[in-house]
BALUMPA-803856 format. One record per residue (C-alpha): x, y, z. Coordinates in Angstrom, 2 decimals. Layout:
BEGIN
{u->X v->Y w->Z};
...
This chain:
BEGIN
{u->34.46 v->0.76 w->-18.50};
{u->32.62 v->-0.53 w->-15.44};
{u->32.14 v->2.95 w->-14.02};
{u->30.80 v->4.12 w->-17.38};
{u->28.21 v->1.34 w->-17.40};
{u->27.24 v->2.17 w->-13.82};
{u->26.77 v->5.83 w->-14.72};
{u->24.64 v->4.92 w->-17.72};
{u->22.52 v->2.60 w->-15.59};
{u->22.00 v->5.33 w->-12.98};
{u->21.09 v->7.80 w->-15.70};
{u->18.49 v->5.40 w->-17.13};
{u->17.01 v->4.80 w->-13.68};
{u->16.87 v->8.52 w->-12.92};
{u->15.21 v->9.13 w->-16.29};
{u->12.69 v->6.42 w->-15.47};
{u->11.81 v->8.20 w->-12.23};
{u->11.24 v->11.45 w->-14.12};
{u->9.00 v->9.64 w->-16.62};
{u->6.96 v->8.16 w->-13.76};
{u->6.56 v->11.62 w->-12.22};
{u->5.33 v->12.88 w->-15.61};
{u->2.89 v->9.98 w->-15.95};
{u->1.54 v->10.60 w->-12.46};
{u->1.05 v->14.30 w->-13.24};
{u->-0.99 v->13.37 w->-16.34};
{u->-3.04 v->10.85 w->-14.35};
{u->-3.73 v->13.38 w->-11.61};
{u->-5.14 v->15.80 w->-14.16};
{u->-7.16 v->12.97 w->-15.73};
{u->-8.44 v->11.89 w->-12.32};
{u->-9.70 v->15.41 w->-11.62};
{u->-11.15 v->15.94 w->-15.12};
{u->-12.76 v->12.57 w->-15.89};
{u->-15.92 v->11.34 w->-14.24};
{u->-19.70 v->11.42 w->-14.47};
{u->-19.24 v->15.08 w->-15.36};
{u->-16.16 v->15.29 w->-17.58};
{u->-14.26 v->18.58 w->-17.74};
{u->-11.93 v->20.17 w->-20.26};
{u->-8.64 v->21.82 w->-19.33};
{u->-10.26 v->25.20 w->-19.79};
{u->-13.03 v->24.26 w->-17.39};
{u->-10.48 v->23.11 w->-14.82};
{u->-8.65 v->26.43 w->-15.05};
{u->-11.81 v->28.55 w->-14.95};
{u->-14.54 v->26.48 w->-13.24};
{u->-18.00 v->27.76 w->-12.47};
{u->-19.46 v->27.41 w->-8.97};
{u->-20.87 v->23.89 w->-9.44};
{u->-17.74 v->22.59 w->-11.16};
{u->-15.54 v->24.10 w->-8.46};
{u->-17.58 v->22.32 w->-5.79};
{u->-17.24 v->19.00 w->-7.63};
{u->-13.48 v->19.44 w->-7.95};
{u->-13.02 v->20.56 w->-4.35};
{u->-15.33 v->18.10 w->-2.61};
{u->-15.10 v->14.99 w->-4.80};
{u->-12.29 v->14.87 w->-7.33};
{u->-9.37 v->16.29 w->-5.32};
{u->-9.99 v->14.16 w->-2.19};
{u->-10.34 v->11.05 w->-4.36};
{u->-7.12 v->11.81 w->-6.24};
{u->-5.16 v->12.59 w->-3.08};
{u->-6.30 v->9.36 w->-1.50};
{u->-5.27 v->7.44 w->-4.63};
{u->-1.78 v->8.93 w->-4.45};
{u->-1.32 v->8.06 w->-0.77};
{u->-2.80 v->4.56 w->-0.95};
{u->-0.98 v->3.67 w->-4.18};
{u->2.40 v->4.67 w->-2.76};
{u->1.76 v->2.85 w->0.53};
{u->0.67 v->-0.38 w->-1.16};
{u->3.52 v->-0.34 w->-3.69};
{u->6.21 v->0.11 w->-1.05};
{u->4.65 v->-2.29 w->1.49};
{u->4.45 v->-4.97 w->-1.20};
{u->8.11 v->-4.45 w->-2.08};
{u->9.15 v->-4.56 w->1.57};
{u->7.24 v->-7.74 w->2.31};
{u->8.65 v->-9.51 w->-0.75};
{u->12.13 v->-8.39 w->0.25};
{u->11.92 v->-9.46 w->3.88};
{u->10.33 v->-12.82 w->3.10};
{u->12.33 v->-13.36 w->-0.12};
{u->9.02 v->-14.59 w->-1.51};
{u->7.84 v->-13.18 w->-4.87};
{u->4.21 v->-14.16 w->-4.13};
{u->3.97 v->-12.15 w->-0.92};
{u->1.89 v->-9.00 w->-0.58};
{u->-0.13 v->-7.41 w->2.26};
{u->-3.35 v->-9.00 w->1.00};
{u->-1.96 v->-12.50 w->0.54};
{u->-0.27 v->-12.50 w->3.95};
{u->-3.39 v->-11.39 w->5.80};
{u->-2.18 v->-7.93 w->6.82};
{u->-4.94 v->-6.08 w->5.00};
{u->-7.50 v->-8.57 w->6.30};
{u->-6.25 v->-7.99 w->9.84};
{u->-6.56 v->-4.23 w->9.43};
{u->-10.08 v->-4.51 w->7.99};
{u->-11.14 v->-6.90 w->10.74};
{u->-9.90 v->-4.45 w->13.40};
{u->-11.95 v->-1.65 w->11.88};
{u->-15.08 v->-3.80 w->11.70};
{u->-14.62 v->-4.80 w->15.35};
{u->-14.32 v->-1.10 w->16.19};
{u->-17.53 v->-0.34 w->14.31};
{u->-19.47 v->-3.21 w->15.86};
{u->-18.45 v->-3.14 w->19.51};
{u->-17.19 v->0.40 w->20.11};
{u->-19.19 v->2.49 w->17.64};
{u->-16.03 v->3.95 w->16.07};
{u->-16.83 v->5.78 w->12.84};
{u->-14.50 v->8.80 w->12.59};
{u->-11.11 v->8.90 w->10.88};
{u->-9.51 v->9.33 w->14.31};
{u->-11.19 v->6.15 w->15.46};
{u->-9.90 v->4.16 w->12.49};
{u->-6.45 v->4.25 w->14.09};
{u->-7.52 v->0.84 w->15.44};
{u->-6.76 v->-0.42 w->11.97};
{u->-3.07 v->-0.32 w->12.82};
{u->-3.62 v->-2.63 w->15.76};
{u->-5.08 v->-5.26 w->13.46};
{u->-2.35 v->-4.77 w->10.86};
{u->0.46 v->-5.03 w->13.41};
{u->-1.03 v->-8.12 w->15.09};
{u->-1.50 v->-9.83 w->11.73};
{u->2.06 v->-8.93 w->10.70};
{u->3.58 v->-10.25 w->13.91};
{u->1.56 v->-13.46 w->13.69};
{u->2.59 v->-14.15 w->10.09};
{u->6.26 v->-13.40 w->10.64};
{u->6.31 v->-15.47 w->13.84};
{u->5.65 v->-18.52 w->11.66};
{u->9.19 v->-18.13 w->10.34};
{u->10.62 v->-19.00 w->13.76};
{u->9.06 v->-22.48 w->13.70};
{u->11.61 v->-25.24 w->13.35};
{u->15.07 v->-23.90 w->12.51};
{u->14.19 v->-20.34 w->13.48};
{u->15.00 v->-19.05 w->10.00};
{u->12.50 v->-17.45 w->7.67};
{u->10.70 v->-20.07 w->5.61};
{u->8.97 v->-18.43 w->2.61};
{u->6.64 v->-21.40 w->2.14};
{u->5.49 v->-21.26 w->5.78};
{u->4.96 v->-17.51 w->5.51};
{u->2.85 v->-17.90 w->2.37};
{u->0.72 v->-20.76 w->3.70};
{u->0.31 v->-19.20 w->7.12};
{u->-0.63 v->-15.85 w->5.60};
{u->-3.22 v->-17.42 w->3.32};
{u->-4.76 v->-19.29 w->6.26};
{u->-4.75 v->-16.17 w->8.44};
{u->-6.33 v->-14.10 w->5.67};
{u->-9.13 v->-16.67 w->5.27};
{u->-9.82 v->-16.74 w->9.03};
{u->-9.86 v->-12.95 w->9.39};
{u->-12.02 v->-12.49 w->6.30};
{u->-14.51 v->-15.00 w->7.72};
{u->-14.60 v->-13.14 w->11.04};
{u->-15.15 v->-9.84 w->9.24};
{u->-17.98 v->-11.29 w->7.15};
{u->-19.63 v->-12.79 w->10.24};
{u->-19.58 v->-9.43 w->12.04};
{u->-20.95 v->-7.62 w->9.00};
{u->-23.75 v->-10.08 w->8.26};
{u->-24.95 v->-10.26 w->11.86};
{u->-25.21 v->-6.49 w->12.30};
{u->-27.91 v->-5.10 w->10.01};
{u->-27.60 v->-1.56 w->11.34};
{u->-23.96 v->-1.29 w->10.29};
{u->-24.13 v->-3.47 w->7.17};
{u->-23.92 v->-0.64 w->4.63};
{u->-21.31 v->1.24 w->6.62};
{u->-19.04 v->-1.78 w->7.09};
{u->-19.41 v->-3.17 w->3.56};
{u->-16.73 v->-0.67 w->2.55};
{u->-14.09 v->-2.69 w->4.39};
{u->-14.79 v->-5.78 w->2.29};
{u->-14.43 v->-3.98 w->-1.06};
{u->-11.76 v->-1.30 w->-1.13};
{u->-12.31 v->1.92 w->-3.05};
{u->-11.00 v->5.47 w->-3.14};
{u->-14.39 v->6.87 w->-4.21};
{u->-16.66 v->8.78 w->-1.86};
{u->-13.98 v->9.71 w->0.70};
{u->-13.72 v->13.25 w->1.96};
{u->-10.50 v->15.17 w->2.51};
{u->-10.30 v->14.28 w->6.21};
{u->-9.49 v->10.66 w->5.28};
{u->-6.40 v->11.70 w->3.29};
{u->-5.32 v->14.16 w->5.96};
{u->-5.72 v->11.49 w->8.63};
{u->-3.54 v->8.85 w->6.96};
{u->-1.01 v->11.17 w->5.29};
{u->1.38 v->11.42 w->8.29};
{u->1.50 v->7.63 w->8.64};
{u->2.12 v->7.11 w->4.93};
{u->4.82 v->9.78 w->4.71};
{u->6.57 v->8.47 w->7.84};
{u->6.41 v->4.91 w->6.53};
{u->7.78 v->5.86 w->3.10};
{u->10.69 v->7.86 w->4.48};
{u->11.62 v->5.12 w->6.93};
{u->11.29 v->2.44 w->4.22};
{u->13.64 v->4.31 w->1.88};
{u->16.14 v->4.57 w->4.74};
{u->16.19 v->0.77 w->5.13};
{u->16.99 v->0.08 w->1.46};
{u->20.68 v->-0.64 w->2.00};
{u->19.98 v->-3.07 w->4.86};
{u->17.35 v->-4.80 w->2.74};
{u->19.92 v->-5.30 w->-0.03};
{u->22.21 v->-7.01 w->2.49};
{u->19.41 v->-9.13 w->3.96};
{u->18.65 v->-10.50 w->0.52};
{u->22.20 v->-11.89 w->0.38};
{u->21.22 v->-14.18 w->3.26};
{u->21.11 v->-13.68 w->7.01};
{u->24.61 v->-15.10 w->7.53};
{u->26.17 v->-12.75 w->4.98};
{u->24.18 v->-9.79 w->6.32};
{u->25.28 v->-10.53 w->9.89};
{u->28.92 v->-10.78 w->8.83};
{u->28.57 v->-7.34 w->7.24};
{u->27.34 v->-5.82 w->10.48};
{u->23.54 v->-6.00 w->10.07};
{u->21.48 v->-6.86 w->13.13};
{u->19.09 v->-9.16 w->11.27};
{u->16.54 v->-9.48 w->14.07};
{u->16.26 v->-5.72 w->14.50};
{u->16.11 v->-5.20 w->10.73};
{u->13.27 v->-7.74 w->10.44};
{u->11.37 v->-6.11 w->13.31};
{u->11.68 v->-2.66 w->11.74};
{u->10.57 v->-4.11 w->8.42};
{u->7.52 v->-5.73 w->10.03};
{u->6.48 v->-2.47 w->11.66};
{u->6.88 v->-0.52 w->8.40};
{u->4.84 v->-3.09 w->6.46};
{u->2.09 v->-2.92 w->9.08};
{u->2.20 v->0.89 w->9.14};
{u->1.91 v->1.30 w->5.36};
{u->-0.59 v->-1.51 w->4.77};
{u->-2.66 v->-0.40 w->7.75};
{u->-2.73 v->3.22 w->6.60};
{u->-3.77 v->2.19 w->3.09};
{u->-6.55 v->-0.01 w->4.46};
{u->-7.70 v->2.72 w->6.85};
{u->-8.07 v->5.09 w->3.91};
{u->-9.49 v->2.89 w->1.18};
{u->-10.24 v->-0.56 w->2.56};
{u->-8.40 v->-3.69 w->1.43};
{u->-7.24 v->-3.17 w->-2.18};
{u->-5.57 v->-6.27 w->-3.55};
{u->-2.86 v->-7.00 w->-6.11};
{u->-1.19 v->-3.54 w->-6.16};
{u->1.39 v->-4.67 w->-3.62};
{u->1.87 v->-7.95 w->-5.48};
{u->2.14 v->-6.71 w->-9.07};
{u->4.04 v->-3.44 w->-8.71};
{u->7.36 v->-4.87 w->-7.39};
{u->7.51 v->-7.39 w->-10.25};
{u->6.89 v->-4.76 w->-12.92};
{u->9.35 v->-2.32 w->-11.38};
{u->12.09 v->-4.91 w->-10.89};
{u->12.34 v->-5.31 w->-14.66};
{u->13.63 v->-1.73 w->-14.89};
{u->15.54 v->-1.34 w->-11.62};
{u->16.97 v->-4.77 w->-10.96};
{u->17.24 v->-6.08 w->-7.38};
{u->18.68 v->-2.87 w->-5.85};
{u->16.18 v->-1.70 w->-3.24};
{u->17.65 v->1.81 w->-3.23};
{u->15.92 v->2.21 w->-6.61};
{u->13.25 v->-0.45 w->-6.25};
{u->11.49 v->1.23 w->-3.31};
{u->11.05 v->4.73 w->-4.83};
{u->10.08 v->3.19 w->-8.17};
{u->7.49 v->1.04 w->-6.40};
{u->5.99 v->4.06 w->-4.65};
{u->5.55 v->5.94 w->-7.93};
{u->4.41 v->2.89 w->-9.88};
{u->1.84 v->2.09 w->-7.19};
{u->0.42 v->5.60 w->-7.50};
{u->0.32 v->5.36 w->-11.29};
{u->-1.35 v->1.93 w->-11.28};
{u->-4.05 v->2.87 w->-8.78};
{u->-4.89 v->6.19 w->-10.46};
{u->-4.94 v->4.53 w->-13.89};
{u->-7.26 v->1.78 w->-12.64};
{u->-9.54 v->4.35 w->-11.00};
{u->-9.75 v->6.53 w->-14.12};
{u->-10.32 v->3.49 w->-16.35};
{u->-13.07 v->2.29 w->-14.02};
{u->-14.85 v->5.64 w->-14.31};
{u->-14.71 v->5.48 w->-18.10};
{u->-15.90 v->1.87 w->-18.34};
{u->-18.64 v->2.08 w->-15.71};
{u->-20.07 v->5.55 w->-16.08};
């Protein structure tokens, strides 16, 4: 009886993944077709020269970036909630996205970095912010304190955002160029942005999926996880690096986009339960669907 219920649950979860793939496919087509110049399916299949240029240079890069950033934010939000055991944690709340954006603005201001290769400095900011926030958990007993993580992350985010604003407002020459890092968007990015962050996102996703079993054990408590053979310190360190990698890549591609990493794990958990072997892939697909849906809706509302 138990095995039958388990099989049914797995079947429902697998069916849910297929439905998410179908939804994403529909949203990808909608993202390419809908915009200032809307296109029918026939036009997409047989575009004229102008339409082909719009699809190639504007719509496809925007859609690809939405897929990469949505997956990265969804999984990084799930990882950070799992490692902190804090349902209010996400890369934006904990200052990781702010750290990445601040690093890019510093690169613009002091080093003249403008290319996608140069935006690798975003990972330095993300990693430093991640290490600083997680180091707060060692205060006192040395165990992770979700309240300290939340409060410390909020304070760090405020400080980094203030530093970013100060650098932007005192540099008139780079004001327009750096404003992007204060308001995230997937619009107006060429294909080189997606190509530049794709290896980091793919590597982060694969590595995150591989840590799902350890994350399940960590959520039973550090003592239980240690008794089951998990090196909790190493697992936390790997988790920190993956969160920084995914959040940093997403910020490098689209700037700091909030709430995706916070909302997606909660929505997905209703369907998957607490098992991270399902929660992580669901979060990746749901993050893509949410970001593409929001982007398409924004185009319709604000033509």
